PDB file of N, CA, C and O in Angstrom, chain B, residues numbered from 101:
ATOM      1  N   MET B 101      -8.993  11.840   4.947  1.00  0.00           N
ATOM      2  CA  MET B 101      -7.995  12.560   5.710  1.00  0.00           C
ATOM      3  C   MET B 101      -7.044  13.328   4.802  1.00  0.00           C
ATOM      4  O   MET B 101      -6.497  14.356   5.202  1.00  0.00           O
ATOM      5  N   LEU B 102      -6.840  12.832   3.568  1.00  0.00           N
ATOM      6  CA  LEU B 102      -5.919  13.524   2.669  1.00  0.00           C
ATOM      7  C   LEU B 102      -6.534  14.778   2.074  1.00  0.00           C
ATOM      8  O   LEU B 102      -5.841  15.771   1.857  1.00  0.00           O
ATOM      9  N   VAL B 103      -7.823  14.734   1.813  1.00  0.00           N
ATOM     10  CA  VAL B 103      -8.489  15.863   1.155  1.00  0.00           C
ATOM     11  C   VAL B 103      -8.877  16.943   2.151  1.00  0.00           C
ATOM     12  O   VAL B 103      -8.664  18.130   1.901  1.00  0.00           O
ATOM     13  N   GLU B 104      -9.443  16.536   3.273  1.00  0.00           N
ATOM     14  CA  GLU B 104      -9.896  17.504   4.273  1.00  0.00           C
ATOM     15  C   GLU B 104      -9.101  17.318   5.560  1.00  0.00           C
ATOM     16  O   GLU B 104      -8.845  16.190   5.983  1.00  0.00           O
ATOM     17  N   SER B 105      -8.722  18.401   6.165  1.00  0.00           N
ATOM     18  CA  SER B 105      -7.946  18.308   7.406  1.00  0.00           C
ATOM     19  C   SER B 105      -8.835  18.362   8.639  1.00  0.00           C
ATOM     20  O   SER B 105      -8.351  18.615   9.743  1.00  0.00           O
ATOM     21  N   THR B 106     -10.151  18.123   8.457  1.00  0.00           N
ATOM     22  CA  THR B 106     -11.076  18.190   9.595  1.00  0.00           C
ATOM     23  C   THR B 106     -10.957  16.964  10.491  1.00  0.00           C
ATOM     24  O   THR B 106     -11.132  17.064  11.706  1.00  0.00           O
ATOM     25  N   GLN B 107     -10.660  15.802   9.899  1.00  0.00           N
ATOM     26  CA  GLN B 107     -10.503  14.596  10.700  1.00  0.00           C
ATOM     27  C   GLN B 107      -9.090  14.578  11.273  1.00  0.00           C
ATOM     28  O   GLN B 107      -8.144  15.032  10.629  1.00  0.00           O
ATOM     29  N   PHE B 108      -8.957  14.055  12.474  1.00  0.00           N
ATOM     30  CA  PHE B 108      -7.647  14.046  13.110  1.00  0.00           C
ATOM     31  C   PHE B 108      -7.315  12.640  13.584  1.00  0.00           C
ATOM     32  O   PHE B 108      -8.064  12.036  14.352  1.00  0.00           O
ATOM     33  N   CYS B 109      -6.192  12.132  13.121  1.00  0.00           N
ATOM     34  CA  CYS B 109      -5.692  10.831  13.542  1.00  0.00           C
ATOM     35  C   CYS B 109      -4.263  11.036  14.008  1.00  0.00           C
ATOM     36  O   CYS B 109      -3.385  11.268  13.177  1.00  0.00           O
ATOM     37  N   PRO B 110      -3.993  10.959  15.305  1.00  0.00           N
ATOM     38  CA  PRO B 110      -2.651  11.280  15.809  1.00  0.00           C
ATOM     39  C   PRO B 110      -1.540  10.414  15.237  1.00  0.00           C
ATOM     40  O   PRO B 110      -0.417  10.886  15.065  1.00  0.00           O
ATOM     41  N   THR B 111      -1.838   9.147  14.938  1.00  0.00           N
ATOM     42  CA  THR B 111      -0.776   8.269  14.451  1.00  0.00           C
ATOM     43  C   THR B 111      -0.378   8.575  13.014  1.00  0.00           C
ATOM     44  O   THR B 111       0.783   8.384  12.653  1.00  0.00           O
ATOM     45  N   GLY B 112      -1.293   9.037  12.195  1.00  0.00           N
ATOM     46  CA  GLY B 112      -0.973   9.284  10.796  1.00  0.00           C
ATOM     47  C   GLY B 112      -0.935  10.748  10.410  1.00  0.00           C
ATOM     48  O   GLY B 112      -0.852  11.068   9.224  1.00  0.00           O
ATOM     49  N   TRP B 113      -0.994  11.645  11.381  1.00  0.00           N
ATOM     50  CA  TRP B 113      -1.102  13.072  11.095  1.00  0.00           C
ATOM     51  C   TRP B 113       0.097  13.594  10.306  1.00  0.00           C
ATOM     52  O   TRP B 113      -0.087  14.270   9.294  1.00  0.00           O
ATOM     53  N   SER B 114       1.314  13.295  10.746  1.00  0.00           N
ATOM     54  CA  SER B 114       2.488  13.835  10.048  1.00  0.00           C
ATOM     55  C   SER B 114       2.611  13.258   8.644  1.00  0.00           C
ATOM     56  O   SER B 114       3.027  13.959   7.722  1.00  0.00           O
ATOM     57  N   LEU B 115       2.254  11.988   8.474  1.00  0.00           N
ATOM     58  CA  LEU B 115       2.281  11.389   7.138  1.00  0.00           C
ATOM     59  C   LEU B 115       1.268  12.064   6.228  1.00  0.00           C
ATOM     60  O   LEU B 115       1.569  12.353   5.070  1.00  0.00           O
ATOM     61  N   CYS B 116       0.065  12.319   6.742  1.00  0.00           N
ATOM     62  CA  CYS B 116      -0.962  13.007   5.946  1.00  0.00           C
ATOM     63  C   CYS B 116      -0.508  14.409   5.566  1.00  0.00           C
ATOM     64  O   CYS B 116      -0.761  14.858   4.448  1.00  0.00           O
ATOM     65  N   GLN B 117       0.152  15.101   6.473  1.00  0.00           N
ATOM     66  CA  GLN B 117       0.668  16.438   6.180  1.00  0.00           C
ATOM     67  C   GLN B 117       1.678  16.387   5.035  1.00  0.00           C
ATOM     68  O   GLN B 117       1.640  17.236   4.145  1.00  0.00           O
ATOM     69  N   LYS B 118       2.567  15.418   5.046  1.00  0.00           N
ATOM     70  CA  LYS B 118       3.565  15.274   3.989  1.00  0.00           C
ATOM     71  C   LYS B 118       2.903  14.953   2.649  1.00  0.00           C
ATOM     72  O   LYS B 118       3.295  15.492   1.614  1.00  0.00           O
ATOM     73  N   ILE B 119       1.908  14.082   2.674  1.00  0.00           N
ATOM     74  CA  ILE B 119       1.196  13.731   1.445  1.00  0.00           C
ATOM     75  C   ILE B 119       0.451  14.944   0.903  1.00  0.00           C
ATOM     76  O   ILE B 119       0.457  15.183  -0.304  1.00  0.00           O
ATOM     77  N   ARG B 120      -0.195  15.717   1.784  1.00  0.00           N
ATOM     78  CA  ARG B 120      -0.896  16.934   1.343  1.00  0.00           C
ATOM     79  C   ARG B 120       0.055  17.904   0.658  1.00  0.00           C
ATOM     80  O   ARG B 120      -0.295  18.497  -0.362  1.00  0.00           O
ATOM     81  N   ARG B 121       1.259  18.071   1.211  1.00  0.00           N
ATOM     82  CA  ARG B 121       2.248  18.964   0.582  1.00  0.00           C
ATOM     83  C   ARG B 121       2.606  18.469  -0.818  1.00  0.00           C
ATOM     84  O   ARG B 121       2.736  19.269  -1.745  1.00  0.00           O
ATOM     85  N   LEU B 122       2.765  17.167  -0.975  1.00  0.00           N
ATOM     86  CA  LEU B 122       3.070  16.607  -2.294  1.00  0.00           C
ATOM     87  C   LEU B 122       1.908  16.808  -3.264  1.00  0.00           C
ATOM     88  O   LEU B 122       2.123  17.093  -4.442  1.00  0.00           O
ATOM     89  N   LEU B 123       0.683  16.659  -2.771  1.00  0.00           N
ATOM     90  CA  LEU B 123      -0.493  16.815  -3.631  1.00  0.00           C
ATOM     91  C   LEU B 123      -0.656  18.243  -4.135  1.00  0.00           C
ATOM     92  O   LEU B 123      -1.258  18.457  -5.188  1.00  0.00           O
ATOM     93  N   HIS B 124      -0.133  19.218  -3.406  1.00  0.00           N
ATOM     94  CA  HIS B 124      -0.278  20.617  -3.798  1.00  0.00           C
ATOM     95  C   HIS B 124       0.813  21.105  -4.754  1.00  0.00           C
ATOM     96  O   HIS B 124       0.798  22.264  -5.168  1.00  0.00           O
ATOM     97  N   LEU B 125       1.750  20.236  -5.103  1.00  0.00           N
ATOM     98  CA  LEU B 125       2.794  20.622  -6.056  1.00  0.00           C
ATOM     99  C   LEU B 125       2.212  20.709  -7.467  1.00  0.00           C
ATOM    100  O   LEU B 125       1.066  20.323  -7.696  1.00  0.00           O
ATOM    101  N   GLU B 126       2.998  21.211  -8.400  1.00  0.00           N
ATOM    102  CA  GLU B 126       2.546  21.434  -9.777  1.00  0.00           C
ATOM    103  C   GLU B 126       2.528  20.129 -10.583  1.00  0.00           C
ATOM    104  O   GLU B 126       3.358  19.942 -11.472  1.00  0.00           O
ATOM    105  N   TRP B 127       1.617  19.256 -10.287  1.00  0.00           N
ATOM    106  CA  TRP B 127       1.427  18.050 -11.064  1.00  0.00           C
ATOM    107  C   TRP B 127       0.028  17.527 -10.837  1.00  0.00           C
ATOM    108  O   TRP B 127      -0.655  17.943  -9.901  1.00  0.00           O
ATOM    109  N   GLU B 128      -0.391  16.634 -11.676  1.00  0.00           N
ATOM    110  CA  GLU B 128      -1.719  16.046 -11.549  1.00  0.00           C
ATOM    111  C   GLU B 128      -1.581  14.717 -10.824  1.00  0.00           C
ATOM    112  O   GLU B 128      -0.845  13.833 -11.261  1.00  0.00           O
ATOM    113  N   VAL B 129      -2.291  14.586  -9.720  1.00  0.00           N
ATOM    114  CA  VAL B 129      -2.207  13.381  -8.893  1.00  0.00           C
ATOM    115  C   VAL B 129      -3.604  12.813  -8.713  1.00  0.00           C
ATOM    116  O   VAL B 129      -4.554  13.546  -8.437  1.00  0.00           O
ATOM    117  N   LYS B 130      -3.720  11.515  -8.870  1.00  0.00           N
ATOM    118  CA  LYS B 130      -4.985  10.831  -8.623  1.00  0.00           C
ATOM    119  C   LYS B 130      -4.719   9.766  -7.562  1.00  0.00           C
ATOM    120  O   LYS B 130      -3.902   8.869  -7.769  1.00  0.00           O
ATOM    121  N   VAL B 131      -5.403   9.866  -6.436  1.00  0.00           N
ATOM    122  CA  VAL B 131      -5.234   8.913  -5.346  1.00  0.00           C
ATOM    123  C   VAL B 131      -6.417   7.959  -5.369  1.00  0.00           C
ATOM    124  O   VAL B 131      -7.570   8.386  -5.307  1.00  0.00           O
ATOM    125  N   CYS B 132      -6.132   6.679  -5.457  1.00  0.00           N
ATOM    126  CA  CYS B 132      -7.170   5.652  -5.477  1.00  0.00           C
ATOM    127  C   CYS B 132      -6.915   4.655  -4.358  1.00  0.00           C
ATOM    128  O   CYS B 132      -5.782   4.230  -4.135  1.00  0.00           O
ATOM    129  N   HIS B 133      -7.966   4.292  -3.666  1.00  0.00           N
ATOM    130  CA  HIS B 133      -7.841   3.298  -2.598  1.00  0.00           C
ATOM    131  C   HIS B 133      -8.063   1.916  -3.188  1.00  0.00           C
ATOM    132  O   HIS B 133      -8.996   1.705  -3.961  1.00  0.00           O
ATOM    133  N   THR B 134      -7.213   0.990  -2.825  1.00  0.00           N
ATOM    134  CA  THR B 134      -7.373  -0.410  -3.212  1.00  0.00           C
ATOM    135  C   THR B 134      -7.281  -1.243  -1.944  1.00  0.00           C
ATOM    136  O   THR B 134      -6.337  -1.108  -1.166  1.00  0.00           O
ATOM    137  N   TYR B 135      -8.265  -2.100  -1.745  1.00  0.00           N
ATOM    138  CA  TYR B 135      -8.232  -2.970  -0.574  1.00  0.00           C
ATOM    139  C   TYR B 135      -7.038  -3.901  -0.663  1.00  0.00           C
ATOM    140  O   TYR B 135      -6.659  -4.324  -1.755  1.00  0.00           O
ATOM    141  N   ARG B 136      -6.441  -4.225   0.477  1.00  0.00           N
ATOM    142  CA  ARG B 136      -5.241  -5.057   0.477  1.00  0.00           C
ATOM    143  C   ARG B 136      -5.504  -6.435  -0.116  1.00  0.00           C
ATOM    144  O   ARG B 136      -4.579  -7.066  -0.628  1.00  0.00           O
ATOM    145  N   GLU B 137      -6.740  -6.916  -0.061  1.00  0.00           N
ATOM    146  CA  GLU B 137      -7.067  -8.208  -0.668  1.00  0.00           C
ATOM    147  C   GLU B 137      -6.944  -8.160  -2.184  1.00  0.00           C
ATOM    148  O   GLU B 137      -6.745  -9.194  -2.822  1.00  0.00           O
ATOM    149  N   ALA B 138      -7.061  -6.968  -2.770  1.00  0.00           N
ATOM    150  CA  ALA B 138      -6.977  -6.829  -4.223  1.00  0.00           C
ATOM    151  C   ALA B 138      -5.547  -6.924  -4.725  1.00  0.00           C
ATOM    152  O   ALA B 138      -5.332  -7.189  -5.908  1.00  0.00           O
ATOM    153  N   ASN B 139      -4.580  -6.717  -3.874  1.00  0.00           N
ATOM    154  CA  ASN B 139      -3.188  -6.819  -4.281  1.00  0.00           C
ATOM    155  C   ASN B 139      -2.355  -7.363  -3.121  1.00  0.00           C
ATOM    156  O   ASN B 139      -1.647  -6.623  -2.437  1.00  0.00           O
ATOM    157  N   LEU B 140      -2.459  -8.648  -2.924  1.00  0.00           N
ATOM    158  CA  LEU B 140      -1.783  -9.291  -1.800  1.00  0.00           C
ATOM    159  C   LEU B 140      -0.265  -9.221  -1.920  1.00  0.00           C
ATOM    160  O   LEU B 140       0.435  -9.193  -0.909  1.00  0.00           O
ATOM    161  N   CYS B 141       0.253  -9.192  -3.165  1.00  0.00           N
ATOM    162  CA  CYS B 141       1.708  -9.107  -3.345  1.00  0.00           C
ATOM    163  C   CYS B 141       2.243  -7.795  -2.786  1.00  0.00           C
ATOM    164  O   CYS B 141       3.257  -7.781  -2.087  1.00  0.00           O
ATOM    165  N   VAL B 142       1.568  -6.700  -3.090  1.00  0.00           N
ATOM    166  CA  VAL B 142       2.008  -5.399  -2.583  1.00  0.00           C
ATOM    167  C   VAL B 142       1.901  -5.353  -1.067  1.00  0.00           C
ATOM    168  O   VAL B 142       2.789  -4.826  -0.396  1.00  0.00           O
ATOM    169  N   ASP B 143       0.829  -5.896  -0.528  1.00  0.00           N
ATOM    170  CA  ASP B 143       0.650  -5.925   0.925  1.00  0.00           C
ATOM    171  C   ASP B 143       1.767  -6.725   1.591  1.00  0.00           C
ATOM    172  O   ASP B 143       2.318  -6.300   2.606  1.00  0.00           O
ATOM    173  N   ALA B 144       2.102  -7.885   1.017  1.00  0.00           N
ATOM    174  CA  ALA B 144       3.168  -8.719   1.577  1.00  0.00           C
ATOM    175  C   ALA B 144       4.529  -8.034   1.447  1.00  0.00           C
ATOM    176  O   ALA B 144       5.349  -8.117   2.360  1.00  0.00           O
ATOM    177  N   LEU B 145       4.778  -7.354   0.318  1.00  0.00           N
ATOM    178  CA  LEU B 145       6.041  -6.625   0.149  1.00  0.00           C
ATOM    179  C   LEU B 145       6.165  -5.475   1.144  1.00  0.00           C
ATOM    180  O   LEU B 145       7.250  -5.209   1.661  1.00  0.00           O
ATOM    181  N   ALA B 146       5.054  -4.798   1.409  1.00  0.00           N
ATOM    182  CA  ALA B 146       5.081  -3.708   2.390  1.00  0.00           C
ATOM    183  C   ALA B 146       5.412  -4.240   3.778  1.00  0.00           C
ATOM    184  O   ALA B 146       6.211  -3.647   4.503  1.00  0.00           O
ATOM    185  N   LYS B 147       4.799  -5.357   4.144  1.00  0.00           N
ATOM    186  CA  LYS B 147       5.090  -5.964   5.444  1.00  0.00           C
ATOM    187  C   LYS B 147       6.540  -6.433   5.506  1.00  0.00           C
ATOM    188  O   LYS B 147       7.209  -6.277   6.528  1.00  0.00           O
ATOM    189  N   LEU B 148       7.019  -7.007   4.408  1.00  0.00           N
ATOM    190  CA  LEU B 148       8.403  -7.467   4.338  1.00  0.00           C
ATOM    191  C   LEU B 148       9.362  -6.283   4.457  1.00  0.00           C
ATOM    192  O   LEU B 148      10.380  -6.367   5.142  1.00  0.00           O
ATOM    193  N   GLY B 149       9.031  -5.184   3.788  1.00  0.00           N
ATOM    194  CA  GLY B 149       9.864  -3.990   3.837  1.00  0.00           C
ATOM    195  C   GLY B 149       9.953  -3.395   5.224  1.00  0.00           C
ATOM    196  O   GLY B 149      10.990  -2.846   5.596  1.00  0.00           O
ATOM    197  N   CYS B 150       8.885  -3.494   5.994  1.00  0.00           N
ATOM    198  CA  CYS B 150       8.905  -2.963   7.371  1.00  0.00           C
ATOM    199  C   CYS B 150       9.911  -3.703   8.240  1.00  0.00           C
ATOM    200  O   CYS B 150      10.447  -3.135   9.191  1.00  0.00           O
ATOM    201  N   SER B 151      10.166  -4.950   7.922  1.00  0.00           N
ATOM    202  CA  SER B 151      11.111  -5.725   8.732  1.00  0.00           C
ATOM    203  C   SER B 151      12.568  -5.378   8.428  1.00  0.00           C
ATOM    204  O   SER B 151      13.460  -5.744   9.194  1.00  0.00           O
ATOM    205  N   PHE B 152      12.823  -4.667   7.304  1.00  0.00           N
ATOM    206  CA  PHE B 152      14.187  -4.311   6.926  1.00  0.00           C
ATOM    207  C   PHE B 152      14.615  -2.946   7.441  1.00  0.00           C
ATOM    208  O   PHE B 152      15.782  -2.581   7.298  1.00  0.00           O
ATOM    209  N   GLY B 153      13.721  -2.194   8.027  1.00  0.00           N
ATOM    210  CA  GLY B 153      14.061  -0.856   8.502  1.00  0.00           C
ATOM    211  C   GLY B 153      14.251   0.085   7.330  1.00  0.00           C
ATOM    212  O   GLY B 153      13.420   0.118   6.422  1.00  0.00           O
ATOM    213  N   SER B 154      15.325   0.848   7.335  1.00  0.00           N
ATOM    214  CA  SER B 154      15.534   1.842   6.272  1.00  0.00           C
ATOM    215  C   SER B 154      16.457   1.332   5.168  1.00  0.00           C
ATOM    216  O   SER B 154      16.904   2.119   4.333  1.00  0.00           O
ATOM    217  N   THR B 155      16.748   0.050   5.147  1.00  0.00           N
ATOM    218  CA  THR B 155      17.618  -0.524   4.124  1.00  0.00           C
ATOM    219  C   THR B 155      16.860  -0.645   2.801  1.00  0.00           C
ATOM    220  O   THR B 155      15.720  -1.108   2.775  1.00  0.00           O
ATOM    221  N   LEU B 156      17.495  -0.229   1.706  1.00  0.00           N
ATOM    222  CA  LEU B 156      16.906  -0.345   0.379  1.00  0.00           C
ATOM    223  C   LEU B 156      17.279  -1.699  -0.203  1.00  0.00           C
ATOM    224  O   LEU B 156      18.455  -2.060  -0.257  1.00  0.00           O
ATOM    225  N   ILE B 157      16.265  -2.448  -0.639  1.00  0.00           N
ATOM    226  CA  ILE B 157      16.510  -3.764  -1.234  1.00  0.00           C
ATOM    227  C   ILE B 157      15.818  -3.798  -2.590  1.00  0.00           C
ATOM    228  O   ILE B 157      14.635  -3.477  -2.698  1.00  0.00           O
ATOM    229  N   CYS B 158      16.561  -4.187  -3.625  1.00  0.00           N
ATOM    230  CA  CYS B 158      16.010  -4.334  -4.977  1.00  0.00           C
ATOM    231  C   CYS B 158      16.030  -5.809  -5.345  1.00  0.00           C
ATOM    232  O   CYS B 158      17.051  -6.480  -5.204  1.00  0.00           O
ATOM    233  N   TYR B 159      14.904  -6.302  -5.815  1.00  0.00           N
ATOM    234  CA  TYR B 159      14.791  -7.711  -6.189  1.00  0.00           C
ATOM    235  C   TYR B 159      14.903  -7.845  -7.700  1.00  0.00           C
ATOM    236  O   TYR B 159      14.306  -7.065  -8.443  1.00  0.00           O
ATOM    237  N   GLU B 160      15.662  -8.826  -8.151  1.00  0.00           N
ATOM    238  CA  GLU B 160      15.746  -9.132  -9.577  1.00  0.00           C
ATOM    239  C   GLU B 160      14.729 -10.191  -9.961  1.00  0.00           C
ATOM    240  O   GLU B 160      14.417 -10.353 -11.141  1.00  0.00           O
ATOM    241  N   SER B 161      14.214 -10.904  -8.990  1.00  0.00           N
ATOM    242  CA  SER B 161      13.153 -11.879  -9.216  1.00  0.00           C
ATOM    243  C   SER B 161      12.233 -11.855  -7.997  1.00  0.00           C
ATOM    244  O   SER B 161      12.527 -11.219  -6.985  1.00  0.00           O
ATOM    245  N   CYS B 162      11.135 -12.551  -8.121  1.00  0.00           N
ATOM    246  CA  CYS B 162      10.125 -12.563  -7.058  1.00  0.00           C
ATOM    247  C   CYS B 162      10.708 -13.159  -5.778  1.00  0.00           C
ATOM    248  O   CYS B 162      11.259 -14.259  -5.806  1.00  0.00           O
ATOM    249  N   PRO B 163      10.594 -12.442  -4.652  1.00  0.00           N
ATOM    250  CA  PRO B 163      11.090 -12.992  -3.384  1.00  0.00           C
ATOM    251  C   PRO B 163      10.343 -14.274  -3.012  1.00  0.00           C
ATOM    252  O   PRO B 163       9.136 -14.385  -3.232  1.00  0.00           O
ATOM    253  N   SER B 164      11.065 -15.228  -2.453  1.00  0.00           N
ATOM    254  CA  SER B 164      10.456 -16.521  -2.115  1.00  0.00           C
ATOM    255  C   SER B 164       9.295 -16.369  -1.134  1.00  0.00           C
ATOM    256  O   SER B 164       8.375 -17.187  -1.133  1.00  0.00           O
ATOM    257  N   GLN B 165       9.331 -15.311  -0.286  1.00  0.00           N
ATOM    258  CA  GLN B 165       8.278 -15.120   0.710  1.00  0.00           C
ATOM    259  C   GLN B 165       6.916 -14.814   0.072  1.00  0.00           C
ATOM    260  O   GLN B 165       5.879 -15.028   0.700  1.00  0.00           O
ATOM    261  N   ILE B 166       6.913 -14.318  -1.162  1.00  0.00           N
ATOM    262  CA  ILE B 166       5.628 -13.966  -1.781  1.00  0.00           C
ATOM    263  C   ILE B 166       5.365 -14.720  -3.080  1.00  0.00           C
ATOM    264  O   ILE B 166       4.402 -14.410  -3.781  1.00  0.00           O
ATOM    265  N   SER B 167       6.201 -15.707  -3.417  1.00  0.00           N
ATOM    266  CA  SER B 167       6.040 -16.411  -4.696  1.00  0.00           C
ATOM    267  C   SER B 167       4.669 -17.071  -4.824  1.00  0.00           C
ATOM    268  O   SER B 167       4.095 -17.091  -5.912  1.00  0.00           O
ATOM    269  N   HIS B 168       4.136 -17.614  -3.720  1.00  0.00           N
ATOM    270  CA  HIS B 168       2.809 -18.242  -3.776  1.00  0.00           C
ATOM    271  C   HIS B 168       1.714 -17.209  -4.051  1.00  0.00           C
ATOM    272  O   HIS B 168       0.745 -17.506  -4.750  1.00  0.00           O
ATOM    273  N   LEU B 169       1.859 -16.006  -3.508  1.00  0.00           N
ATOM    274  CA  LEU B 169       0.878 -14.948  -3.766  1.00  0.00           C
ATOM    275  C   LEU B 169       0.953 -14.481  -5.223  1.00  0.00           C
ATOM    276  O   LEU B 169      -0.071 -14.234  -5.860  1.00  0.00           O
ATOM    277  N   PHE B 170       2.180 -14.364  -5.739  1.00  0.00           N
ATOM    278  CA  PHE B 170       2.380 -13.947  -7.125  1.00  0.00           C
ATOM    279  C   PHE B 170       1.774 -14.979  -8.076  1.00  0.00           C
ATOM    280  O   PHE B 170       1.104 -14.604  -9.039  1.00  0.00           O
ATOM    281  N   LEU B 171       1.994 -16.252  -7.828  1.00  0.00           N
ATOM    282  CA  LEU B 171       1.436 -17.310  -8.671  1.00  0.00           C
ATOM    283  C   LEU B 171      -0.088 -17.270  -8.654  1.00  0.00           C
ATOM    284  O   LEU B 171      -0.724 -17.407  -9.700  1.00  0.00           O
ATOM    285  N   ALA B 172      -0.675 -17.084  -7.478  1.00  0.00           N
ATOM    286  CA  ALA B 172      -2.139 -16.988  -7.369  1.00  0.00           C
ATOM    287  C   ALA B 172      -2.662 -15.797  -8.168  1.00  0.00           C
ATOM    288  O   ALA B 172      -3.723 -15.889  -8.786  1.00  0.00           O
ATOM    289  N   ASP B 173      -1.926 -14.673  -8.163  1.00  0.00           N
ATOM    290  CA  ASP B 173      -2.322 -13.494  -8.920  1.00  0.00           C
ATOM    291  C   ASP B 173      -2.241 -13.755 -10.419  1.00  0.00           C
ATOM    292  O   ASP B 173      -3.125 -13.341 -11.170  1.00  0.00           O
ATOM    293  N   VAL B 174      -1.192 -14.436 -10.858  1.00  0.00           N
ATOM    294  CA  VAL B 174      -1.001 -14.737 -12.279  1.00  0.00           C
ATOM    295  C   VAL B 174      -2.131 -15.611 -12.817  1.00  0.00           C
ATOM    296  O   VAL B 174      -2.617 -15.383 -13.925  1.00  0.00           O
ATOM    297  N   VAL B 175      -2.552 -16.605 -12.041  1.00  0.00           N
ATOM    298  CA  VAL B 175      -3.603 -17.504 -12.518  1.00  0.00           C
ATOM    299  C   VAL B 175      -5.013 -16.965 -12.256  1.00  0.00           C
ATOM    300  O   VAL B 175      -5.997 -17.586 -12.656  1.00  0.00           O
ATOM    301  N   GLY B 176      -5.112 -15.822 -11.592  1.00  0.00           N
ATOM    302  CA  GLY B 176      -6.412 -15.177 -11.418  1.00  0.00           C
ATOM    303  C   GLY B 176      -7.182 -15.565 -10.180  1.00  0.00           C
ATOM    304  O   GLY B 176      -8.387 -15.326 -10.106  1.00  0.00           O
ATOM    305  N   ILE B 177      -6.519 -16.157  -9.209  1.00  0.00           N
ATOM    306  CA  ILE B 177      -7.192 -16.507  -7.951  1.00  0.00           C
ATOM    307  C   ILE B 177      -7.365 -15.236  -7.132  1.00  0.00           C
ATOM    308  O   ILE B 177      -6.403 -14.498  -6.916  1.00  0.00           O
ATOM    309  N   SER B 178      -8.573 -14.981  -6.682  1.00  0.00           N
ATOM    310  CA  SER B 178      -8.817 -13.787  -5.878  1.00  0.00           C
ATOM    311  C   SER B 178      -9.460 -14.175  -4.556  1.00  0.00           C
ATOM    312  O   SER B 178     -10.102 -15.219  -4.440  1.00  0.00           O
ATOM    313  N   ILE B 179      -9.277 -13.328  -3.581  1.00  0.00           N
ATOM    314  CA  ILE B 179      -9.859 -13.543  -2.258  1.00  0.00           C
ATOM    315  C   ILE B 179     -10.891 -12.447  -2.029  1.00  0.00           C
ATOM    316  O   ILE B 179     -10.540 -11.268  -1.984  1.00  0.00           O
ATOM    317  N   PRO B 180     -12.155 -12.819  -1.885  1.00  0.00           N
ATOM    318  CA  PRO B 180     -13.178 -11.777  -1.703  1.00  0.00           C
ATOM    319  C   PRO B 180     -13.050 -11.096  -0.341  1.00  0.00           C
ATOM    320  O   PRO B 180     -12.615 -11.702   0.638  1.00  0.00           O
ATOM    321  N   ARG B 181     -13.432  -9.844  -0.306  1.00  0.00           N
ATOM    322  CA  ARG B 181     -13.428  -9.102   0.953  1.00  0.00           C
ATOM    323  C   ARG B 181     -14.816  -9.195   1.559  1.00  0.00           C
ATOM    324  O   ARG B 181     -15.800  -8.796   0.934  1.00  0.00           O
ATOM    325  N   LEU B 182     -14.898  -9.714   2.760  1.00  0.00           N
ATOM    326  CA  LEU B 182     -16.181  -9.826   3.450  1.00  0.00           C
ATOM    327  C   LEU B 182     -16.409  -8.607   4.298  1.00  0.00           C
ATOM    328  O   LEU B 182     -15.567  -8.244   5.120  1.00  0.00           O
ATOM    329  N   ILE B 183     -17.550  -7.969   4.102  1.00  0.00           N
ATOM    330  CA  ILE B 183     -17.895  -6.753   4.842  1.00  0.00           C
ATOM    331  C   ILE B 183     -19.174  -7.012   5.628  1.00  0.00           C
ATOM    332  O   ILE B 183     -20.206  -7.374   5.063  1.00  0.00           O
ATOM    333  N   LEU B 184     -19.089  -6.822   6.925  1.00  0.00           N
ATOM    334  CA  LEU B 184     -20.274  -7.007   7.762  1.00  0.00           C
ATOM    335  C   LEU B 184     -21.127  -5.730   7.717  1.00  0.00           C
ATOM    336  O   LEU B 184     -20.617  -4.619   7.864  1.00  0.00           O
ATOM    337  N   VAL B 185     -22.416  -5.914   7.514  1.00  0.00           N
ATOM    338  CA  VAL B 185     -23.333  -4.754   7.509  1.00  0.00           C
ATOM    339  C   VAL B 185     -24.304  -4.825   8.638  1.00  0.00           C
ATOM    340  O   VAL B 185     -25.144  -3.938   8.787  1.00  0.00           O
TER     341      VAL B 185
END
């Protein structure tokens, strides 16, 4: 959806338009997809951020809500993604 405007998704259309404008600026951008299972801390932080609305929160240490995910990441525990074919 970011590269070609042929696909149409009404819920994400305005966001895709904004991202496309940023991609066309004078800089080199590489967009890579990562499954949420590959970075559970980021996924949990995004969900946590949605609950705060537009308030900016900066953490000086790992939030207690994701400390177990961070510890699992540090020790190398991973959760495989199951794909049905």
